[in-house]
C-alpha positions as CSV (number, residue, x, y, z in Angstrom):
1,X,117.7,55.8,28.7
2,X,114.4,55.3,30.5
3,X,113.2,57.2,33.5
4,X,113.9,54.4,36.0
5,X,117.4,53.6,34.6
6,X,118.4,57.2,34.9
7,X,116.9,57.6,38.3
8,X,118.6,54.4,39.5
9,X,122.0,55.7,38.3
10,X,121.4,59.0,40.1
11,X,120.3,57.4,43.3
12,X,123.0,54.8,43.3
13,X,125.7,57.4,42.7
14,X,124.5,59.5,45.7
15,X,123.9,56.5,47.8
16,X,127.4,55.2,47.3
17,X,128.9,58.6,48.0
18,X,126.9,58.9,51.3
19,X,127.9,55.4,52.3
20,X,131.6,56.2,51.7
21,X,131.1,59.3,53.9
22,X,129.2,57.4,56.5
23,X,126.2,59.7,56.2
24,X,123.3,59.2,58.5
25,X,120.5,57.0,57.1
26,X,117.7,59.5,57.5
27,X,119.6,62.0,55.3
28,X,120.3,59.3,52.8
29,X,116.6,58.3,52.4
30,X,115.6,62.0,52.2
31,X,118.0,62.4,49.3
32,X,116.6,59.4,47.5
33,X,113.0,60.8,47.8
34,X,114.2,64.2,46.7
35,X,115.8,62.7,43.6
36,X,112.5,60.9,42.8
37,X,110.5,64.1,43.2
38,X,112.9,66.1,41.0
39,X,112.8,63.4,38.4
40,X,109.0,63.3,38.5
41,X,108.9,67.1,38.0
42,X,111.3,66.8,35.1
43,X,109.3,64.0,33.4
44,X,106.0,65.9,33.8
45,X,107.6,68.9,32.2
46,X,108.6,66.7,29.3
47,X,105.1,65.3,29.1
48,X,103.7,68.9,28.9
49,X,105.9,69.6,25.9
50,X,104.8,66.4,24.2
51,X,101.1,67.2,24.8
52,X,101.7,70.7,23.3
53,X,103.4,69.1,20.2
54,X,100.4,66.7,19.8
55,X,98.0,69.6,19.8
56,X,100.1,71.4,17.1
57,X,100.0,68.2,15.0
58,X,96.3,67.8,15.5
59,X,95.8,71.4,14.3
60,X,98.1,70.7,11.3
61,X,95.9,67.6,10.4
62,X,92.8,69.8,10.4
63,X,94.4,72.5,8.3
64,X,95.7,70.0,5.7
65,X,92.3,68.4,5.5
66,X,90.7,71.8,4.9
67,X,93.2,72.6,2.2
68,X,92.5,69.3,0.5
69,X,88.8,70.0,0.6
70,X,89.4,73.4,-0.9
71,X,91.5,72.1,-3.8
72,X,88.8,69.5,-4.4
73,X,86.2,72.3,-4.7
74,X,88.5,74.2,-7.1
75,X,89.0,71.1,-9.2
76,X,85.2,70.7,-9.5
77,X,84.9,74.4,-10.3
78,X,87.5,74.1,-13.1
79,X,85.7,71.1,-14.6
80,X,82.4,73.0,-14.6
81,X,84.1,75.6,-16.8
82,X,85.7,72.9,-19.0
83,X,89.2,73.8,-17.7
84,X,90.7,70.3,-17.4
85,X,94.2,71.8,-17.1
86,X,93.2,73.7,-13.9
87,X,91.3,70.7,-12.6
88,X,94.5,68.6,-13.0
89,X,96.6,71.2,-11.2
90,X,94.1,71.4,-8.4
91,X,94.0,67.6,-8.0
92,X,97.9,67.5,-8.1
93,X,97.9,70.0,-5.1
94,X,95.4,67.8,-3.4
95,X,97.6,64.7,-3.9
96,X,100.6,66.5,-2.5
97,X,98.6,67.5,0.6
98,X,97.4,63.9,1.0
99,X,101.1,62.8,1.3
100,X,101.7,65.6,3.8
101,X,98.7,64.4,5.7
102,X,99.9,60.8,5.9
103,X,103.3,62.0,7.2
104,X,101.7,64.2,9.9
105,X,99.3,61.4,10.9
106,X,102.2,59.0,11.2
107,X,104.1,61.5,13.4
108,X,101.0,62.0,15.5
109,X,100.6,58.3,16.0
110,X,104.3,57.9,17.1
111,X,103.8,60.9,19.5
112,X,100.7,59.3,21.0
113,X,102.8,56.1,21.7
114,X,105.5,58.2,23.4
115,X,102.9,60.0,25.5
116,X,101.2,56.7,26.5
117,X,104.6,55.2,27.5
118,X,105.6,58.3,29.4
119,X,102.2,58.4,31.2
120,X,102.7,54.8,32.3
121,X,106.2,55.6,33.6
122,X,104.9,58.7,35.4
123,X,102.3,56.6,37.1
124,X,104.8,54.0,38.2
125,X,107.2,56.7,39.5
126,X,104.4,58.4,41.4
127,X,103.5,55.1,43.0
128,X,107.1,54.4,43.9
129,X,107.5,57.9,45.4
130,X,104.3,57.4,47.5
131,X,105.6,54.0,48.7
132,X,109.0,55.5,49.6
133,X,107.4,58.4,51.6
134,X,105.0,56.0,53.4
135,X,108.0,53.7,54.3
136,X,110.4,56.5,55.0
137,X,110.3,56.2,58.8
138,X,110.3,52.4,58.6
139,X,113.4,52.4,56.4
140,X,115.2,54.8,58.7
141,X,114.4,52.6,61.7
142,X,115.6,49.6,59.8
143,X,118.9,51.2,58.7
144,X,119.4,52.6,62.3
145,X,118.8,49.1,63.8
146,X,121.2,47.5,61.3
147,X,123.8,50.2,62.1
148,X,123.4,49.8,65.8
149,X,123.7,46.1,65.6
150,X,126.9,46.4,63.5
151,X,128.3,48.9,66.1
152,X,127.3,46.6,68.9
153,X,128.9,43.6,67.2
154,X,132.1,45.6,66.7
155,X,132.1,46.6,70.4
156,X,131.6,43.0,71.4
157,X,134.5,41.9,69.2
158,X,136.6,44.8,70.7
159,X,135.7,43.7,74.2
160,X,136.6,40.1,73.5
161,X,140.0,41.1,72.2
162,X,140.7,43.3,75.2
163,X,139.7,40.4,77.5
164,X,142.0,38.0,75.6
165,X,144.9,40.5,75.8
166,X,144.2,41.0,79.5
167,X,144.3,37.3,80.2
168,X,147.5,37.0,78.3
169,X,149.1,39.8,80.3
170,X,148.0,38.1,83.6
171,X,149.5,34.8,82.4
172,X,152.7,36.4,81.5
173,X,152.9,38.1,84.8
174,X,152.3,34.8,86.6
175,X,155.2,33.2,84.7
176,X,157.5,36.1,85.6
177,X,156.6,35.6,89.3
178,X,157.3,31.8,89.1
179,X,160.7,32.5,87.5
180,X,161.5,35.0,90.2
181,X,160.6,32.5,92.9
182,X,162.8,29.9,91.3
183,X,165.8,32.3,91.0
184,X,165.4,33.3,94.7
185,X,165.6,29.6,95.8
186,X,169.1,29.4,94.1
187,X,170.5,32.4,95.8
188,X,173.4,31.7,98.2
189,X,174.4,28.4,96.8
190,X,176.4,27.2,93.8
191,X,174.2,25.8,91.1
192,X,174.9,22.2,90.1
193,X,175.8,23.4,86.6
194,X,178.6,25.6,88.0
195,X,180.0,22.7,90.1
196,X,180.2,20.4,87.1
197,X,181.9,23.1,85.2
198,X,184.5,23.5,88.0
199,X,185.5,19.8,87.9
200,X,185.6,19.9,84.1
201,X,188.0,22.8,84.3
202,X,190.3,20.9,86.8
203,X,190.4,17.8,84.5
204,X,191.3,20.0,81.5
205,X,194.1,21.7,83.5
206,X,195.4,18.3,84.6
207,X,195.6,17.1,81.0
208,X,197.4,20.2,79.9
209,X,200.0,19.9,82.7
210,X,200.6,16.2,81.8
211,X,201.1,17.1,78.1
212,X,203.5,19.9,79.2
213,X,205.6,17.6,81.3
214,X,205.7,15.0,78.5
215,X,206.9,17.7,76.1
216,X,209.6,18.9,78.5
217,X,210.9,15.3,78.9
218,X,211.1,14.8,75.2
219,X,213.1,17.9,74.7
220,X,215.4,17.1,77.6
221,X,216.1,13.7,76.1
222,X,216.8,15.2,72.8
223,X,219.4,17.6,74.3
224,X,221.1,14.8,76.1
225,X,221.6,12.7,73.0
226,X,223.0,15.6,71.1
């Protein structure tokens, strides 16, 4: 994972936690800058270790080359004394050191690439940190402005709702007063609906009496015939 990917994860994690807790924006931005500073220190420490490793490899290259030169001298010495067997052994040692040298040089080249990439990332991170510090107050003001606008908007919405409820209450009270006035106008007199009901009751009573008289007559006639 690269420096910026890791830093982004750290910052986003803290940023989301602070947003959930409704932390103040100034504290939020200070934390982001602090994370960047700590990451920069950590990366520079790693860079120091890589530079130390490179020095060790460079010393190893020099030592291997010196040993190779020494075995070359020994091979020439053996040949000068007609000792081909010793010359072959010296050259074999020199060849083994040549293989070791190639491995160390390859490792050194890879390490140089890592250091170059790390140096570029450190430079970018340093630039981002300086930008963040220079824009810190501007960012705080921007977040504060956004927060205040959001609060103001919520207050306006709350006020609008309260006015709407107030108007509804007033309208309901007005209807209650109108109904009260209507009921007061009917006090002391029989409503038309009650009058119609009274005549309907009389008609029903009249029909019941007629049916009762008819039934009595039928029963009387039946008794007379029996």
